[in-house]
KESE-967748 format. One record per residue (C-alpha): residue number from 1; residue in one letter; x, y, z. Coordinates in steps of 0.001 Angstrom, whole numbers, plus 500000, padded with zeros to 6 digits. Each point is the difference from the previous one (the first is absolute). Layout:
N
[NUM; 'A'; [X; Y; Z]] ...
END
This chain:
270
[1; 'M'; [029575; 834057; 552013]] [2; 'R'; [501884; 496810; 500069]] [3; 'K'; [502262; 501338; 497191]] [4; 'I'; [500984; 502947; 502224]] [5; 'V'; [500497; 497816; 502969]] [6; 'F'; [502220; 497777; 497876]] [7; 'I'; [501980; 502911; 498479]] [8; 'L'; [500724; 501160; 503498]] [9; 'A'; [500883; 496673; 501528]] [10; 'L'; [502352; 499566; 496984]] [11; 'F'; [501815; 503375; 500582]] [12; 'L'; [500402; 499140; 503793]] [13; 'L'; [501346; 496517; 499214]] [14; 'V'; [502778; 501678; 497526]] [15; 'S'; [501037; 502615; 502532]] [16; 'V'; [500310; 497865; 502953]] [17; 'V'; [501455; 496951; 498861]] [18; 'S'; [502402; 501346; 497299]] [19; 'A'; [502851; 498329; 501773]] [20; 'F'; [498321; 496561; 499210]] [21; 'S'; [500564; 498462; 496582]] [22; 'L'; [497172; 498616; 497864]] [23; 'E'; [501460; 496545; 500698]] [24; 'D'; [499668; 500519; 503752]] [25; 'I'; [496514; 500950; 499712]] [26; 'L'; [498830; 497359; 497851]] [27; 'L'; [502021; 497297; 502254]] [28; 'F'; [498276; 501655; 503276]] [29; 'D'; [498145; 497108; 501695]] [30; 'L'; [497053; 501677; 501704]] [31; 'D'; [498674; 497029; 501653]] [32; 'S'; [503244; 498684; 501519]] [33; 'S'; [500408; 503700; 501079]] [34; 'I'; [496729; 500289; 501870]] [35; 'I'; [499299; 496381; 500808]] [36; 'G'; [502168; 497947; 501888]] [37; 'R'; [501793; 499021; 503048]] [38; 'S'; [503413; 501498; 501290]] [39; 'V'; [502804; 497578; 501087]] [40; 'N'; [501284; 500611; 503564]] [41; 'N'; [503442; 498352; 500294]] [42; 'R'; [502000; 500593; 503120]] [43; 'D'; [503700; 501025; 500107]] [44; 'P'; [502382; 497000; 501159]] [45; 'S'; [502051; 500154; 503275]] [46; 'V'; [503271; 499080; 501017]] [47; 'S'; [501410; 499142; 503422]] [48; 'L'; [503816; 499605; 501039]] [49; 'N'; [501456; 496791; 501163]] [50; 'R'; [503536; 500337; 500331]] [51; 'P'; [502534; 501140; 500930]] [52; 'V'; [497929; 500843; 503081]] [53; 'D'; [500055; 503662; 500900]] [54; 'T'; [503288; 501055; 501675]] [55; 'Q'; [501486; 496422; 499456]] [56; 'V'; [503602; 499583; 499703]] [57; 'V'; [501085; 498066; 496656]] [58; 'N'; [503084; 499004; 498042]] [59; 'N'; [500560; 499620; 496262]] [60; 'P'; [497999; 498687; 498060]] [61; 'V'; [496874; 501796; 501474]] [62; 'V'; [496930; 497933; 499283]] [63; 'F'; [496766; 502218; 499330]] [64; 'K'; [496535; 498588; 500290]] [65; 'W'; [496544; 501418; 499891]] [66; 'R'; [496226; 498605; 499555]] [67; 'Y'; [497919; 501275; 497293]] [68; 'F'; [496132; 499799; 500161]] [69; 'D'; [497250; 501062; 497605]] [70; 'P'; [496451; 499813; 501331]] [71; 'E'; [499010; 499012; 496377]] [72; 'D'; [502858; 497581; 499449]] [73; 'D'; [501380; 502185; 497140]] [74; 'E'; [503716; 498706; 499102]] [75; 'L'; [502995; 502108; 501158]] [76; 'E'; [501558; 501559; 496814]] [77; 'M'; [502960; 501759; 501554]] [78; 'F'; [501776; 500641; 503120]] [79; 'I'; [502445; 503032; 500852]] [80; 'L'; [502260; 499591; 502974]] [81; 'Q'; [501639; 503112; 501164]] [82; 'I'; [503127; 500214; 502452]] [83; 'D'; [501363; 503197; 501226]] [84; 'D'; [502443; 501258; 502834]] [85; 'D'; [497290; 502765; 500688]] [86; 'P'; [496680; 499273; 501654]] [87; 'K'; [498244; 502682; 497587]] [88; 'M'; [500991; 497879; 497204]] [89; 'Y'; [501213; 503037; 497653]] [90; 'S'; [502455; 498013; 497814]] [91; 'P'; [499398; 496292; 500539]] [92; 'M'; [501443; 496947; 498026]] [93; 'N'; [497223; 498661; 498047]] [94; 'Y'; [499366; 496275; 499275]] [95; 'Q'; [497499; 498644; 497661]] [96; 'G'; [498535; 496559; 499579]] [97; 'V'; [497150; 497565; 500444]] [98; 'G'; [499443; 498180; 503056]] [99; 'E'; [500196; 500313; 503932]] [100; 'E'; [503601; 499624; 500667]] [101; 'F'; [503416; 501437; 498936]] [102; 'T'; [503572; 499570; 501090]] [103; 'I'; [502746; 502620; 499664]] [104; 'S'; [503453; 500711; 501479]] [105; 'L'; [500798; 503435; 500961]] [106; 'D'; [503475; 501631; 499854]] [107; 'E'; [499979; 502116; 503141]] [108; 'G'; [498978; 498817; 503628]] [109; 'G'; [497842; 502349; 501869]] [110; 'E'; [496099; 500956; 500585]] [111; 'Y'; [497875; 499763; 496886]] [112; 'F'; [496452; 500391; 499512]] [113; 'W'; [497432; 498094; 497528]] [114; 'R'; [496523; 499836; 498519]] [115; 'V'; [498171; 498170; 497374]] [116; 'Q'; [497685; 501103; 497171]] [117; 'V'; [497569; 497489; 498611]] [118; 'T'; [498033; 500374; 496553]] [119; 'N'; [497357; 498090; 498235]] [120; 'K'; [497512; 500771; 497222]] [121; 'Y'; [497723; 502217; 502004]] [122; 'G'; [502236; 501889; 502463]] [123; 'K'; [503230; 500146; 502174]] [124; 'K'; [500750; 500147; 503799]] [125; 'L'; [503154; 501241; 501781]] [126; 'S'; [501012; 498426; 503120]] [127; 'E'; [501114; 501762; 503428]] [128; 'V'; [503899; 500652; 500512]] [129; 'W'; [501958; 497463; 502010]] [130; 'S'; [503698; 500118; 500840]] [131; 'F'; [502831; 497505; 500753]] [132; 'Y'; [503697; 500235; 500749]] [133; 'L'; [502505; 498278; 497912]] [134; 'D'; [502989; 498655; 501869]] [135; 'P'; [502610; 498345; 497527]] [136; 'K'; [501761; 498284; 502825]] [137; 'M'; [497053; 498411; 501469]] [138; 'K'; [499984; 496247; 499200]] [139; 'V'; [496688; 498856; 498826]] [140; 'C'; [497918; 497215; 498386]] [141; 'E'; [498778; 499915; 496451]] [142; 'D'; [496637; 501735; 501281]] [143; 'G'; [501798; 502717; 501888]] [144; 'T'; [499569; 498280; 503343]] [145; 'A'; [503064; 500632; 502423]] [146; 'Y'; [502278; 496989; 500948]] [147; 'F'; [498315; 498040; 503069]] [148; 'E'; [496740; 502073; 499584]] [149; 'C'; [496160; 498898; 499278]] [150; 'S'; [499057; 501013; 496386]] [151; 'L'; [496809; 502191; 499539]] [152; 'N'; [498775; 497055; 498198]] [153; 'R'; [499364; 497623; 502851]] [154; 'P'; [501036; 497374; 500815]] [155; 'W'; [503271; 500510; 497921]] [156; 'H'; [503071; 500699; 502183]] [157; 'C'; [503711; 501181; 498800]] [158; 'D'; [502202; 497363; 501086]] [159; 'A'; [503502; 501655; 499175]] [160; 'G'; [498756; 500729; 496447]] [161; 'V'; [497769; 497066; 499317]] [162; 'L'; [496311; 500510; 500612]] [163; 'R'; [498192; 496992; 501812]] [164; 'E'; [496514; 499506; 501186]] [165; 'K'; [500101; 500407; 504003]] [166; 'C'; [496374; 500559; 501004]] [167; 'Q'; [500909; 498942; 503820]] [168; 'R'; [502117; 503471; 499998]] [169; 'C'; [498557; 502164; 497257]] [170; 'G'; [496219; 499268; 500255]] [171; 'C'; [497268; 499238; 497193]] [172; 'P'; [498173; 502534; 497927]] [173; 'K'; [496417; 500611; 500992]] [174; 'G'; [497871; 496899; 499697]] [175; 'G'; [503113; 497560; 499851]] [176; 'T'; [500869; 497117; 502478]] [177; 'C'; [503619; 499322; 500935]] [178; 'Q'; [501032; 496190; 499114]] [179; 'L'; [502646; 498016; 501394]] [180; 'D'; [502464; 500526; 496866]] [181; 'G'; [499843; 503727; 500557]] [182; 'S'; [497694; 500661; 497163]] [183; 'C'; [496596; 501711; 500264]] [184; 'E'; [496559; 498535; 498980]] [185; 'I'; [497699; 502827; 498610]] [186; 'L'; [496586; 499216; 499292]] [187; 'E'; [498765; 501941; 497145]] [188; 'C'; [498093; 500460; 496870]] [189; 'S'; [501477; 500079; 497004]] [190; 'D'; [500064; 504205; 499927]] [191; 'G'; [501875; 499864; 503321]] [192; 'T'; [497005; 500486; 502027]] [193; 'L'; [500142; 498390; 503503]] [194; 'Y'; [497245; 497134; 500854]] [195; 'S'; [496970; 501700; 501179]] [196; 'Q'; [500991; 503552; 499128]] [197; 'C'; [498474; 502354; 497302]] [198; 'S'; [502025; 500341; 496738]] [199; 'W'; [501274; 503494; 498789]] [200; 'N'; [498017; 498941; 496939]] [201; 'Q'; [496297; 500637; 501241]] [202; 'P'; [497882; 498161; 500446]] [203; 'F'; [502034; 496879; 500299]] [204; 'F'; [500415; 498006; 503370]] [205; 'C'; [502829; 497255; 500621]] [206; 'V'; [498210; 496749; 501267]] [207; 'N'; [502169; 497002; 500315]] [208; 'G'; [502156; 501163; 497159]] [209; 'K'; [497283; 500917; 497615]] [210; 'L'; [499060; 503658; 499210]] [211; 'K'; [496105; 500408; 500071]] [212; 'D'; [497653; 502829; 499289]] [213; 'V'; [498775; 501458; 503367]] [214; 'C'; [499118; 503726; 499685]] [215; 'S'; [497716; 500096; 503071]] [216; 'L'; [503417; 499451; 502039]] [217; 'C'; [502575; 501384; 497443]] [218; 'G'; [498332; 502916; 498532]] [219; 'C'; [499923; 501040; 495987]] [220; 'S'; [502447; 502410; 498090]] [221; 'E'; [498700; 503483; 499518]] [222; 'G'; [497184; 500154; 497401]] [223; 'E'; [498617; 496538; 501006]] [224; 'E'; [497364; 498567; 502166]] [225; 'C'; [499603; 496562; 502042]] [226; 'T'; [497544; 497898; 498550]] [227; 'N'; [497915; 496931; 501897]] [228; 'D'; [502281; 497438; 498559]] [229; 'G'; [503026; 501477; 501639]] [230; 'N'; [501780; 501566; 496556]] [231; 'C'; [500384; 503673; 499301]] [232; 'A'; [497991; 501296; 496773]] [233; 'V'; [500694; 503511; 498493]] [234; 'I'; [497524; 502571; 501026]] [235; 'V'; [498368; 500913; 496520]] [236; 'Q'; [498692; 503428; 499486]] [237; 'D'; [497078; 500790; 497715]] [238; 'D'; [501061; 501564; 496659]] [239; 'V'; [498868; 503485; 499543]] [240; 'L'; [498622; 501182; 496748]] [241; 'V'; [499676; 503785; 499372]] [242; 'E'; [497346; 501305; 497857]] [243; 'I'; [499245; 503495; 499080]] [244; 'S'; [497285; 501903; 498066]] [245; 'D'; [500315; 503348; 497871]] [246; 'T'; [498761; 501970; 503183]] [247; 'G'; [501363; 498028; 502886]] [248; 'P'; [502902; 500873; 501876]] [249; 'L'; [503277; 497855; 499215]] [250; 'D'; [501972; 498022; 502432]] [251; 'R'; [502585; 502060; 501487]] [252; 'K'; [502266; 496885; 500280]] [253; 'L'; [500295; 499829; 496161]] [254; 'S'; [502854; 501676; 498296]] [255; 'I'; [499178; 502618; 497210]] [256; 'L'; [500833; 497434; 497185]] [257; 'E'; [497474; 497465; 501466]] [258; 'R'; [497174; 502438; 500322]] [259; 'I'; [500399; 501092; 496379]] [260; 'A'; [500070; 496557; 498976]] [261; 'L'; [496982; 499198; 502059]] [262; 'F'; [498200; 503095; 498577]] [263; 'F'; [500658; 498649; 496358]] [264; 'K'; [499068; 496587; 500941]] [265; 'N'; [496580; 501190; 501356]] [266; 'L'; [499369; 502042; 496721]] [267; 'L'; [500582; 496734; 497814]] [268; 'I'; [497695; 498070; 501998]] [269; 'R'; [497220; 502535; 499877]] [270; 'R'; [500349; 500238; 496364]] 
END
């Protein structure tokens, strides 16, 4: 009876997996296919910085954006797209690594731009912003018009020269204006302001130092807060699938896995 079952199973194996080579079958890792954990790595994100949407600028145009990845995966490439059509049908593409790019455009007028960032595990395309290029406009090196405050406070454009003037232009969030026009900003090493949660959970900025405080700042997806304030990965129990000669197969297994399991059980019983 066992010989008949073996012959039938062998015939089924040949007919179903004929597309697989003998080497593929011999190298098939049954245990790693059935037992293991899946990797849940989220896509990166990108937020545009400058030129601010609808801003009037002059050459050279400085583009800036911020790349972020929940798992701190490194940026592998960006693609900056610039077009005179908001639907971005035929954009000019500029590729590189980083969060800034400078270019001089030939003609004035309205332009639209966006950035795509890519890392090892995924990519993300930003929203579309616009700007207006006025070649006759007098600006400082960062694109700020003469006698106007820069987007990067407290800098002010004094006839082509950028100077710190917090009394007029103010300070960034968390900054304190000083007598010399500069801003003193109390922040931790990753840019998080004092007494604020970092974007990198579960860190909290305390007097210039980042500390694990998941009870206040939470944890990333797939992690849980522990009693010591740290985040720990939620571990799921490994699942081992076993079958018998007469028992039903797990419907989640592929055909190749079912056949491999069948022969594995025959060898064990022999």
